[in-house]
N, C-alpha and C positions, 0 to 999 in steps of 0.2 A: 222537684223544686229546683230552682237555679238560687241560691247565698244571693246572688243582684236582689232577688223579691225580696229579701227584707230590709228592715226600715236601719240600715247602718251607714255611718257616714264611708268614705268613697276609701279614705286611706286604710278604714278597717276591710271593706271589699278587696282593695287590692291586695292588703298582706295577706287576703284568705287566696287568693289567687296565686300568688307568689307561693305559698304552701299548697298544690296542690289541689282543694277544695275548688270545685264546680257543683255539682248536683248533689243536692243532700243526701242524705240515710232515709228510712225512713223512719227512726226517733228522733230524728232532727226537725223533719219537716213535721211531723206531729206537735212535737214538746218548744221549738222556738219561737215561733209566733207567740206564745201561748207568754212565756218565759221573758218575752220581748216586752212585753203585756206589764214586766212587775206581779203576773197571776203566778200562786203554789200550786205548783204540779207534782201527781205521783206517775214517774216514768218507767213501766216493766221496759225491759228491753237484757237481751242477751249481750255478754262481754264481746268485746266485740264490734258493737253493734253502731258508733258511732257518737256512744251519749256522753262518753266527755266531751266531744265540742258543744252539743248538747249543751251542756250547764257550762260549758267556760265562756263560749260567747257572750249570754248576758252577764258571767262574772265583769268578763271584760267594756264590755259597752259602756255600762255605769258607772267605772272606774272613776273617780275623782282623784288625777294621782297626784293634782298639789295639797289636798289636804291628807298629810302624812298617818293615817291614822291606820287600821286595822279596818277592811271595812265586808270584806268575805271568809268566810269558815268554810274549808271540804274538809268533811269529816269519810277515812276509811278503813279498807280493814287491817289491812296489811304497810308497811313502810318499800316497798317495794311498787307498791301502788299506788300510793303517796307520792315518791319520787317521778313514776310517769307525769300521774297529772299534772303535777307540779309547772313540769319538760312540758307539757302541749299547750298550760296556759301562757307560760313562756312565751311560747312559740308563737299563740296566738295575739299577745301583747305585746308582739314584737314594733309595730307600727307605736309605738306612745312610749315616750322615753321613759325613764328610770323608775317603770315600775318592779317594785319588790314585791318575791314570792316567797316567803319562807316556808321550809317541813318542819314541823315539829314532829319525830315519830321515834317509838324508842328503839334500841340497839343503836344507838350514838351516845357520843358526851352531851350532858345536860349543859353544862356551866354556857358552854360556847351557843345553847338555842337562850340562855337565858342574856347573853349579851346583845344578839341580836335583836331579842325581842325588844331592850332596851332601846336599841339604836332605830325600832319600828320598822313596818310591812303595811303592804294595801294587804295580801289576801295572806293568808296562812291552809298549808292544807297537811293536815295531821293526821294521825292514828287516836281512838277514843282518850286509851291510859296516858300517856304523854301528853294529851292535849290536857286533859284533866288533873296531870300532877302542877304544869302550870300553872292551870286557875286556883287550885287550891293554895299557891305558895306565892299566890298574890304578882304573879311577875306580867300576867296579859291584863288588855281594855278592852273589850266589845264595846262599848259605850257608843262607840261609831256605826258598829258591821249594821249593813244592812241586807246580809245573804243570809245563808246556812244550804248548802249541800249533803245530802246523805247519798256517798256513793257506794252501789255493794251491799246494800242494806241487810242483806239478806244473809251476808255472809260475813257483817256485822255480828248479828244478833244470834247465828249459830257458833260463834267466836265468843259468846256471852258479854257480849257491849252492853245490850240495856239498860242497865245500872247503866252504869258509867255516860254512857251518851243524855240522858236521863238529868242527869247533875250539872250537865256541859251546858241543855236548853235555859235549865235553872239561871244560867247564868246569861244569857243573852239577850237582846232589846225582845220585845214582845210584838214591836212595831217593825219588820223582817221579810222581804219576802225567803220561803223553804222550799226546797224542792228533792224528791226522793229518788232513787233507780234502785233499780232492783230489780236484779233474775225473774223472781218468782212472788205473789202476791199471796203469802199465808197468813193465817191468825197473829203470828209476831206481828209480820209486819203493819195487818193491818190495825192494832194496840198502840206499835211505836205513829203510827203517820197522824196517827188522835193529838194527840202529846206534843206533836213536830208544825202540823202545815195550820191552812187556817182557810177552812174552804175547798179544799185543793180542785182538779180538774185532773180523771188521768186518764192517761193515755196510753194504750200498748203498742209495739212494735211484733206483727203478727208474721212468724216467720211463714213466708207464701211458697221461698222453696228452700224444702228441706234438706239440708248439709250433708252427703254422702258418706258417712264411716264405715267402712268395714270389718266387723266384727269377727274373728275369726278366734275360739274355743279348743283350745286342748289339754286331754286328760295325760299326766304324765306322773313321777311317782318322784316326790320329793330328790330326791340324788342326781334325777338327769336335767330337772331344770336350767343346769348354768349353761349345762355342753351343748342345749337348746341355740341359747341368746345367737352365738356367732351362725350358723345355719339360718336361725330365722331372720338377721338382716339382711343377712351376703343374696336371700332367695326372695327377696323385695327389694332390692336394692336402695337398700335406705341411709342415708348422709345423715340426718342428723335422730336420733333415735333415745327416749324416753322413758325410762324402764320404775314402774311403781315398787314400791317393795312398803310391808306397811309399818317395821319397825326400825332405827339408827343402827343397831346391832345389824340387822341382815343387809343393808344398803352397804356396810363395809364388810360383808363376808362377803358379796354377791364382785364387788369392788375389786378385793384383792383378788378373786381366782378371778376376775375379767383379765384385770391389769397384768398375772401373771400366761394369759394367755396371748398376751401383746399388744393387746385393745387401750386405747387413750379411754380414759375412764374419767371423771368428774363428780363427789359424790354430792347430795344437799340433804342435809337436815337438821333440829336444833339443838344439836351439840354445836355446832361451828358456829361463832359469834358474827355479829349483823356484815361488817367490812369482809370477813370467809364468803360468804352467801355474796353476797352485790358483789363480789369478783369472778365467784362461780359462775352465778346467772348471766353477766359481758361477758365470761369465757365460753358459754354454749351462745347464747343469742349471737355472740360473731361467728359460731362456726369455728369456730382453734380446735375444738373435742368432737368427735363426734356423739357420747354416750352421757348422758347423766342419767343417773340413780338418784331417789329422790322418793322422803315420805309427803304424804299426803300434808302435815301442817306444814311443811318447810316446801310445799309447790305451790303454797296458797298466792296470787296473786302472781304467779309464774307465768307473763306475758309476751311468751314470746311465740313469732308467729315461724310458719314451715317445717313444723314436727313432721317429717315422715311417719315417723312410728312408732306408738306408744304396749311396751310391753306392761300388762299387771304381771310382774313376776311372782307377783302375792296377791291371791282375790283381794276387792275390796272391802270394807263391813255392811255398804248395803249399798241398793241401789244409786240412790242420790253422791256418793265418793265414787263410783260407778262410772258416770257420768259426767261431773267433773275434768274425771281423768279424761277419758275418750275422747273428751271437749279441746284438749289437749294438741290434738292433731286432725283439728277441723276453726283454726285460727284465722278470720282473715277469709269468710264466708270458702274456704280451701274444705276438700274432705281429707281421707287418710284413711289409714290403716291401725284399729287399735287387737291385738293381740291375749286374749288370757292366758295364762296357766293354774290349772288347778288337779288335786286332785281326789281320788275316787269317796276321800272325808268327806268333800267340798259338797254335797252333792247337793244342800237346802239352800249352802249360798249362792250357787250356779241357778240354783230356780227361782230364785227372791230376782237374781237379775233379769232371768228369761221371763219374768210378767212381763217386765215392760221396755223388751225390748223382741221382735216378733221376725228380725231380719237375723240374727248371732247363725253363724256358719259351724258346728261341731262338726272337726278334723281332726284327722289320725293324723301322728306324729310322723309317724311311716310318711308323708304325699309332703314334706318340707326335704326344696331336694337344697343340699350346700354348694353355692357358686362358687366354687373353691378359686374360679380369676377374680375374683368381686373385693378390693378391697378394703376392709374397714378403715377411716381414715376421715382426717377431713382435708378441704385444701388449702384452710386459711391457718396461722399463726395468731398469736398476738401480744405487740407489744407494748408494756406497763409505761406510761411517762410518769416521773414525777415530777408532776406540776399539771393544777386545774385552772379553776377558771378564775380561785384568791389569786392565782399569778399573773392573772388576766389572757390566762390560753386559751386560746378557742379550737375550735375544732377547724373552722379554715385554717388555721396558723396551723395546723400540725398537715394539712391535708398540704394545704401549699411550701413546706418545707421536704415537703415529700418523695410530691412529685418537678419544681420548680429546683430546690436544694439538694435532692439525692439522685432528680431523673427518673423519679419512676413513674412505669405508665398508667393513667389514670386508674384504667381497670383494673388494676392489680391492687387495690385498697380498698379495704373493702368498710364494715362499720367505724365509725369513730366514736367514742362515748368523754366529755371532757367533762369528772364531775369538780368539784367543787378545792380537792386539791391533787388528785393526778386523772389522768388519763390513758385511753387504750385506747389504741388501736389495731382494724386487723387488719392481714399484710396475706397475701398467696404466696405459701413456701418457697416456690423458687426465688421469692424476692427477698425474703425475711433477713437472710443476712447481711444485701447492699442497706435496705432499711434500720439494721439494727446500728451496721456503723456509721452510716449518715445522719443519724439522730446523736449517737454519741457523737461524735466526730463534731457536729458544727452545730453551731444554734439558732435557736428556733426564736420566732420575734427577742433579736437580740440577748439570747441567754441561754447559758447551757442548762440541760437537764439530763438527772440520773434516766438511763433503760436499761430493759432487762427486758427479757422475754416471757412470756406463760405458756 
């Protein structure tokens, strides 16, 4: 179904078209007609199915921009996902002037959020813990709220947010529209939905085309794991690699050993503060580093497309975590390769995972052919700019400064992320010096900014 079939005004449809939205995904086609009629909906859909647009369009469509009060609340399990949702809602509302979308998450300073709430907002996107903190300290007023969204509800329950969500619900108006999006519908979700939604309609996006993830398992000695990483990458010509370890200590150990081999590596675990975690995710998504080593906790909410290879350096603790890990290489409906390394002492774990997957290939490490001609490297490097949205610096300004100002060809510039107080831009390696010098010595939008290579 085309978006033009929906009961949306011309400016909204024009904006959707400019964003490249033409045909709806399955979950959008199932849920949007109901949601636009202000009905409560439980939607079961996997990550990457287009669900943010499913709940984002109704939020924006019913928004009364002249009423500068909080009208919608979206709860998400992680800061990373909350930020992504906020960005998408801002894009969906570009045709409306002065829409304020505010994120309330942990890992960032609290007082600026209090100040932002004092000045008002239309839509709040946040994590349960931080939203609840603002409620308890009476920083937030939900009297005008008409819509609640719980996104990735199953993950929020897995992370222990049931009580927080229940407490938040008590502070919301009962006369509201509620939407619950979840990849699974288990007992906990059913219990949660009964306390949140009113006579909901349930819709489910059925996966009609199975995404192909090739899985290979190798029995190895613990001491030989690191030596297999380079051959696994080169033999599969992988350019973007995600390696999972079970502990932050192991992440750092593997990173040190790969760094000693001359490989560019990033690590992501809970010891890092939120600012560093955000930067690491940005650098990896910009394709500026080929390898990211992460724990499961840190990787929640990690939505990065085009990961060629997932390596389970340590086996996951159960099949659910294993499924989550290997799904990182199947984003946006694409297939991929997932390799798992295990020792002779982990047969029980292997058997548990094998019960859920009938297509695992058990291979021998002698069949891994190291291609010494393949260079494990990235095509891009990323520049950090000490200015962002608060300084009125937008992605388009940075692109213009690099092309018109510095003379870089447009295809030499990759992703651009403009945040509140800083920006990141990916540039092909052969142009990185020219870009650095040009941005350092010239003004962007009439101002000089400090530039750093990451």
